[in-house]
Steps between C-alpha positions, in 0.01 A plus 500: 500500500627331812245221469594445136870481587450261793266285292749480214778402739286228654380377162823498300800526733435255781552129511412412859195300605260569784271216602139578417575821306583532132745791486455545124124546543548747786738699280252502214219616728717782639591614148134504392394692811784749447404557136132549587588744779732692266229529232242619755742762635579613147130540415440705815801719425390563143148583618639743757727671248213541256280648770773737613574623149131570433480688830809707431379592152177661624599593855563869441180552303283327762630682804469845343160424348363398839582845637717374782809686384573824322585458136871522418618837368462540126744666261314831528541512879755775588598334829628189328873446546722341240 
């Protein structure tokens, strides 16, 4: 987001000239790089959230089925506290 903001400022809100550098083009490049980076981060975040939700959905069944933990107490268990 910072790159997008800096690029927009350079592209649309500046009027100074630097010899050998086109400030408008630099601003446009920064905005494009910022948008691409934002989209990549968004894709990674969505992929991580999808992976985490699938893991959480089946987590209890997998760990008890593997025999690593005792099964949680059922409703017929007299030691269960409410």
